N, CA, C and O atoms as a GROMACS GRO file, in nm:
protein
  320
    1UNK      N    1  -1.790   8.451  -0.878
    1UNK     CA    2  -1.848   8.379  -0.766
    1UNK      C    3  -1.809   8.454  -0.638
    1UNK      O    4  -1.694   8.493  -0.620
    2UNK      N    5  -1.907   8.474  -0.552
    2UNK     CA    6  -1.880   8.544  -0.426
    2UNK      C    7  -1.796   8.456  -0.334
    2UNK      O    8  -1.788   8.335  -0.351
    3UNK      N    9  -1.735   8.520  -0.238
    3UNK     CA   10  -1.653   8.448  -0.141
    3UNK      C   11  -1.738   8.348  -0.063
    3UNK      O   12  -1.695   8.235  -0.039
    4UNK      N   13  -1.858   8.390  -0.023
    4UNK     CA   14  -1.944   8.298   0.052
    4UNK      C   15  -1.986   8.179  -0.034
    4UNK      O   16  -1.991   8.067   0.015
    5UNK      N   17  -2.016   8.202  -0.160
    5UNK     CA   18  -2.054   8.093  -0.250
    5UNK      C   19  -1.938   7.994  -0.265
    5UNK      O   20  -1.959   7.873  -0.265
    6UNK      N   21  -1.816   8.047  -0.278
    6UNK     CA   22  -1.699   7.960  -0.288
    6UNK      C   23  -1.683   7.878  -0.160
    6UNK      O   24  -1.658   7.757  -0.166
    7UNK      N   25  -1.696   7.943  -0.045
    7UNK     CA   26  -1.681   7.873   0.082
    7UNK      C   27  -1.788   7.765   0.098
    7UNK      O   28  -1.759   7.655   0.145
    8UNK      N   29  -1.910   7.796   0.060
    8UNK     CA   30  -2.018   7.696   0.068
    8UNK      C   31  -1.989   7.579  -0.026
    8UNK      O   32  -2.014   7.463   0.008
    9UNK      N   33  -1.938   7.609  -0.144
    9UNK     CA   34  -1.902   7.504  -0.240
    9UNK      C   35  -1.794   7.414  -0.180
    9UNK      O   36  -1.801   7.291  -0.194
   10UNK      N   37  -1.696   7.472  -0.116
   10UNK     CA   38  -1.590   7.394  -0.052
   10UNK      C   39  -1.648   7.305   0.059
   10UNK      O   40  -1.611   7.189   0.070
   11UNK      N   41  -1.737   7.360   0.139
   11UNK     CA   42  -1.796   7.283   0.248
   11UNK      C   43  -1.881   7.167   0.196
   11UNK      O   44  -1.882   7.059   0.255
   12UNK      N   45  -1.950   7.187   0.087
   12UNK     CA   46  -2.028   7.078   0.027
   12UNK      C   47  -1.934   6.968  -0.021
   12UNK      O   48  -1.961   6.850  -0.002
   13UNK      N   49  -1.823   7.007  -0.081
   13UNK     CA   50  -1.723   6.908  -0.125
   13UNK      C   51  -1.669   6.832  -0.005
   13UNK      O   52  -1.659   6.709  -0.008
   14UNK      N   53  -1.634   6.903   0.100
   14UNK     CA   54  -1.580   6.839   0.221
   14UNK      C   55  -1.684   6.745   0.281
   14UNK      O   56  -1.650   6.635   0.325
   15UNK      N   57  -1.808   6.787   0.282
   15UNK     CA   58  -1.915   6.703   0.335
   15UNK      C   59  -1.925   6.572   0.256
   15UNK      O   60  -1.945   6.465   0.315
   16UNK      N   61  -1.912   6.580   0.126
   16UNK     CA   62  -1.915   6.458   0.042
   16UNK      C   63  -1.797   6.367   0.073
   16UNK      O   64  -1.812   6.245   0.078
   17UNK      N   65  -1.682   6.426   0.094
   17UNK     CA   66  -1.564   6.345   0.125
   17UNK      C   67  -1.575   6.279   0.262
   17UNK      O   68  -1.531   6.166   0.279
   18UNK      N   69  -1.634   6.348   0.357
   18UNK     CA   70  -1.656   6.288   0.489
   18UNK      C   71  -1.749   6.168   0.474
   18UNK      O   72  -1.728   6.064   0.538
   19UNK      N   73  -1.850   6.181   0.392
   19UNK     CA   74  -1.942   6.070   0.366
   19UNK      C   75  -1.866   5.952   0.304
   19UNK      O   76  -1.893   5.837   0.338
   20UNK      N   77  -1.773   5.981   0.214
   20UNK     CA   78  -1.692   5.874   0.154
   20UNK      C   79  -1.608   5.805   0.260
   20UNK      O   80  -1.597   5.682   0.260
   21UNK      N   81  -1.549   5.881   0.350
   21UNK     CA   82  -1.470   5.822   0.458
   21UNK      C   83  -1.557   5.730   0.544
   21UNK      O   84  -1.513   5.623   0.584
   22UNK      N   85  -1.678   5.773   0.570
   22UNK     CA   86  -1.769   5.693   0.653
   22UNK      C   87  -1.810   5.564   0.583
   22UNK      O   88  -1.834   5.463   0.650
   23UNK      N   89  -1.818   5.566   0.453
   23UNK     CA   90  -1.861   5.447   0.378
   23UNK      C   91  -1.748   5.348   0.353
   23UNK      O   92  -1.773   5.234   0.315
   24UNK      N   93  -1.627   5.390   0.374
   24UNK     CA   94  -1.513   5.305   0.343
   24UNK      C   95  -1.512   5.179   0.431
   24UNK      O   96  -1.516   5.189   0.553
   25UNK      N   97  -1.509   5.062   0.369
   25UNK     CA   98  -1.504   4.938   0.446
   25UNK      C   99  -1.376   4.930   0.529
   25UNK      O  100  -1.271   4.981   0.488
   26UNK      N  101  -1.385   4.868   0.643
   26UNK     CA  102  -1.269   4.855   0.732
   26UNK      C  103  -1.148   4.795   0.660
   26UNK      O  104  -1.035   4.839   0.682
   27UNK      N  105  -1.171   4.698   0.575
   27UNK     CA  106  -1.059   4.629   0.510
   27UNK      C  107  -0.981   4.720   0.415
   27UNK      O  108  -0.867   4.690   0.381
   28UNK      N  109  -1.042   4.831   0.372
   28UNK     CA  110  -0.973   4.921   0.279
   28UNK      C  111  -0.907   5.039   0.350
   28UNK      O  112  -0.834   5.115   0.287
   29UNK      N  113  -0.931   5.053   0.479
   29UNK     CA  114  -0.877   5.169   0.551
   29UNK      C  115  -0.725   5.170   0.550
   29UNK      O  116  -0.664   5.277   0.541
   30UNK      N  117  -0.663   5.054   0.559
   30UNK     CA  118  -0.517   5.048   0.559
   30UNK      C  119  -0.458   5.100   0.429
   30UNK      O  120  -0.360   5.174   0.430
   31UNK      N  121  -0.518   5.064   0.318
   31UNK     CA  122  -0.473   5.111   0.187
   31UNK      C  123  -0.493   5.262   0.176
   31UNK      O  124  -0.406   5.334   0.128
   32UNK      N  125  -0.607   5.309   0.221
   32UNK     CA  126  -0.639   5.452   0.212
   32UNK      C  127  -0.552   5.536   0.303
   32UNK      O  128  -0.536   5.656   0.280
   33UNK      N  129  -0.496   5.476   0.406
   33UNK     CA  130  -0.414   5.551   0.502
   33UNK      C  131  -0.294   5.617   0.435
   33UNK      O  132  -0.238   5.712   0.489
   34UNK      N  133  -0.255   5.569   0.320
   34UNK     CA  134  -0.140   5.626   0.249
   34UNK      C  135  -0.175   5.751   0.170
   34UNK      O  136  -0.086   5.818   0.118
   35UNK      N  137  -0.301   5.784   0.161
   35UNK     CA  138  -0.345   5.902   0.088
   35UNK      C  139  -0.389   6.009   0.188
   35UNK      O  140  -0.480   5.985   0.267
   36UNK      N  141  -0.326   6.126   0.186
   36UNK     CA  142  -0.362   6.231   0.282
   36UNK      C  143  -0.510   6.269   0.279
   36UNK      O  144  -0.568   6.300   0.383
   37UNK      N  145  -0.572   6.265   0.162
   37UNK     CA  146  -0.713   6.306   0.154
   37UNK      C  147  -0.807   6.205   0.217
   37UNK      O  148  -0.926   6.233   0.234
   38UNK      N  149  -0.757   6.089   0.253
   38UNK     CA  150  -0.839   5.990   0.320
   38UNK      C  151  -0.821   5.996   0.472
   38UNK      O  152  -0.867   5.907   0.544
   39UNK      N  153  -0.754   6.099   0.518
   39UNK     CA  154  -0.732   6.118   0.661
   39UNK      C  155  -0.822   6.230   0.713
   39UNK      O  156  -0.826   6.338   0.654
   40UNK      N  157  -0.894   6.208   0.822
   40UNK     CA  158  -0.980   6.313   0.877
   40UNK      C  159  -0.904   6.443   0.908
   40UNK      O  160  -0.961   6.551   0.893
   41UNK      N  161  -0.780   6.434   0.949
   41UNK     CA  162  -0.704   6.555   0.983
   41UNK      C  163  -0.689   6.649   0.863
   41UNK      O  164  -0.690   6.771   0.878
   42UNK      N  165  -0.674   6.593   0.745
   42UNK     CA  166  -0.665   6.675   0.624
   42UNK      C  167  -0.789   6.762   0.610
   42UNK      O  168  -0.780   6.882   0.582
   43UNK      N  169  -0.906   6.700   0.630
   43UNK     CA  170  -1.032   6.773   0.615
   43UNK      C  171  -1.054   6.870   0.730
   43UNK      O  172  -1.112   6.977   0.709
   44UNK      N  173  -1.008   6.835   0.851
   44UNK     CA  174  -1.017   6.930   0.964
   44UNK      C  175  -0.940   7.057   0.933
   44UNK      O  176  -0.988   7.168   0.959
   45UNK      N  177  -0.821   7.041   0.878
   45UNK     CA  178  -0.739   7.159   0.844
   45UNK      C  179  -0.809   7.246   0.740
   45UNK      O  180  -0.808   7.369   0.752
   46UNK      N  181  -0.868   7.185   0.641
   46UNK     CA  182  -0.940   7.263   0.538
   46UNK      C  183  -1.060   7.335   0.597
   46UNK      O  184  -1.088   7.450   0.563
   47UNK      N  185  -1.131   7.267   0.685
   47UNK     CA  186  -1.247   7.330   0.750
   47UNK      C  187  -1.203   7.447   0.835
   47UNK      O  188  -1.263   7.554   0.830
   48UNK      N  189  -1.098   7.428   0.915
   48UNK     CA  190  -1.049   7.537   1.000
   48UNK      C  191  -1.004   7.656   0.916
   48UNK      O  192  -1.026   7.771   0.954
   49UNK      N  193  -0.942   7.630   0.804
   49UNK     CA  194  -0.898   7.740   0.716
   49UNK      C  195  -1.019   7.821   0.667
   49UNK      O  196  -1.013   7.944   0.662
   50UNK      N  197  -1.126   7.753   0.632
   50UNK     CA  198  -1.247   7.824   0.589
   50UNK      C  199  -1.307   7.905   0.703
   50UNK      O  200  -1.352   8.018   0.684
   51UNK      N  201  -1.308   7.847   0.822
   51UNK     CA  202  -1.365   7.916   0.938
   51UNK      C  203  -1.286   8.040   0.976
   51UNK      O  204  -1.342   8.139   1.024
   52UNK      N  205  -1.155   8.035   0.955
   52UNK     CA  206  -1.068   8.147   0.992
   52UNK      C  207  -1.063   8.257   0.887
   52UNK      O  208  -1.004   8.363   0.909
   53UNK      N  209  -1.123   8.232   0.774
   53UNK     CA  210  -1.124   8.331   0.667
   53UNK      C  211  -1.190   8.459   0.719
   53UNK      O  212  -1.295   8.453   0.783
   54UNK      N  213  -1.129   8.575   0.691
   54UNK     CA  214  -1.186   8.700   0.741
   54UNK      C  215  -1.326   8.730   0.687
   54UNK      O  216  -1.401   8.806   0.748
   55UNK      N  217  -1.362   8.670   0.576
   55UNK     CA  218  -1.495   8.696   0.520
   55UNK      C  219  -1.592   8.578   0.539
   55UNK      O  220  -1.694   8.570   0.471
   56UNK      N  221  -1.559   8.488   0.632
   56UNK     CA  222  -1.649   8.375   0.660
   56UNK      C  223  -1.775   8.428   0.728
   56UNK      O  224  -1.769   8.500   0.827
   57UNK      N  225  -1.888   8.392   0.672
   57UNK     CA  226  -2.016   8.434   0.729
   57UNK      C  227  -2.057   8.340   0.842
   57UNK      O  228  -2.000   8.232   0.858
   58UNK      N  229  -2.156   8.381   0.917
   58UNK     CA  230  -2.207   8.296   1.026
   58UNK      C  231  -2.260   8.164   0.970
   58UNK      O  232  -2.245   8.060   1.033
   59UNK      N  233  -2.321   8.168   0.854
   59UNK     CA  234  -2.373   8.046   0.791
   59UNK      C  235  -2.259   7.950   0.759
   59UNK      O  236  -2.269   7.830   0.784
   60UNK      N  237  -2.151   8.002   0.704
   60UNK     CA  238  -2.034   7.920   0.671
   60UNK      C  239  -1.975   7.861   0.799
   60UNK      O  240  -1.942   7.743   0.803
   61UNK      N  241  -1.961   7.943   0.902
   61UNK     CA  242  -1.902   7.897   1.028
   61UNK      C  243  -1.988   7.786   1.090
   61UNK      O  244  -1.935   7.688   1.141
   62UNK      N  245  -2.119   7.802   1.088
   62UNK     CA  246  -2.208   7.699   1.144
   62UNK      C  247  -2.198   7.568   1.065
   62UNK      O  248  -2.192   7.461   1.124
   63UNK      N  249  -2.197   7.578   0.933
   63UNK     CA  250  -2.185   7.458   0.849
   63UNK      C  251  -2.051   7.390   0.877
   63UNK      O  252  -2.044   7.268   0.891
   64UNK      N  253  -1.945   7.469   0.885
   64UNK     CA  254  -1.812   7.416   0.912
   64UNK      C  255  -1.807   7.348   1.048
   64UNK      O  256  -1.750   7.240   1.062
   65UNK      N  257  -1.867   7.409   1.149
   65UNK     CA  258  -1.868   7.351   1.283
   65UNK      C  259  -1.942   7.217   1.284
   65UNK      O  260  -1.902   7.124   1.354
   66UNK      N  261  -2.050   7.208   1.208
   66UNK     CA  262  -2.125   7.082   1.199
   66UNK      C  263  -2.039   6.973   1.136
   66UNK      O  264  -2.045   6.857   1.177
   67UNK      N  265  -1.960   7.010   1.036
   67UNK     CA  266  -1.872   6.911   0.972
   67UNK      C  267  -1.760   6.868   1.066
   67UNK      O  268  -1.723   6.751   1.068
   68UNK      N  269  -1.707   6.962   1.145
   68UNK     CA  270  -1.606   6.925   1.244
   68UNK      C  271  -1.664   6.827   1.346
   68UNK      O  272  -1.597   6.732   1.386
   69UNK      N  273  -1.786   6.851   1.387
   69UNK     CA  274  -1.851   6.760   1.482
   69UNK      C  275  -1.867   6.621   1.420
   69UNK      O  276  -1.849   6.520   1.487
   70UNK      N  277  -1.901   6.618   1.293
   70UNK     CA  278  -1.916   6.489   1.223
   70UNK      C  279  -1.783   6.414   1.219
   70UNK      O  280  -1.778   6.293   1.239
   71UNK      N  281  -1.675   6.487   1.193
   71UNK     CA  282  -1.542   6.424   1.191
   71UNK      C  283  -1.501   6.375   1.330
   71UNK      O  284  -1.421   6.282   1.341
   72UNK      N  285  -1.553   6.437   1.434
   72UNK     CA  286  -1.517   6.400   1.570
   72UNK      C  287  -1.591   6.277   1.620
   72UNK      O  288  -1.556   6.220   1.723
   73UNK      N  289  -1.693   6.234   1.546
   73UNK     CA  290  -1.768   6.116   1.586
   73UNK      C  291  -1.677   5.994   1.584
   73UNK      O  292  -1.586   5.986   1.501
   74UNK      N  293  -1.700   5.901   1.674
   74UNK     CA  294  -1.615   5.781   1.677
   74UNK      C  295  -1.614   5.710   1.543
   74UNK      O  296  -1.717   5.696   1.477
   75UNK      N  297  -1.497   5.666   1.504
   75UNK     CA  298  -1.483   5.598   1.374
   75UNK      C  299  -1.486   5.447   1.389
   75UNK      O  300  -1.456   5.374   1.294
   76UNK      N  301  -1.520   5.398   1.508
   76UNK     CA  302  -1.519   5.254   1.531
   76UNK      C  303  -1.652   5.187   1.501
   76UNK      O  304  -1.666   5.066   1.520
   77UNK      N  305  -1.750   5.262   1.456
   77UNK     CA  306  -1.878   5.199   1.426
   77UNK      C  307  -1.863   5.110   1.302
   77UNK      O  308  -1.778   5.137   1.217
   78UNK      N  309  -1.942   5.007   1.292
   78UNK     CA  310  -1.929   4.915   1.178
   78UNK      C  311  -1.956   4.983   1.045
   78UNK      O  312  -2.050   5.061   1.031
   79UNK      N  313  -1.872   4.952   0.948
   79UNK     CA  314  -1.886   5.005   0.812
   79UNK      C  315  -1.850   4.896   0.714
   79UNK      O  316  -1.733   4.860   0.702
   80UNK      N  317  -1.942   4.845   0.646
   80UNK     CA  318  -1.915   4.747   0.541
   80UNK      C  319  -1.842   4.631   0.587
   80UNK      O  320  -1.812   4.541   0.508
   0.00000   0.00000   0.00000
């Protein structure tokens, strides 16, 4: 698997996890707070690591930047 294919695969996984975070009902957020993977900062760090990779392509960087923007959206909107 090429480096770009791996990076794209990682970004797709991260995108799915961000969607899971968005779907999480407010009442479950407290329980999830104990798991690092349920914290936006965990995913920000992974995204930044991909962006800083010396072989990150422009496509990867753009996809990563879009995911960072999604994570930066206010989390106070109603969810479940």
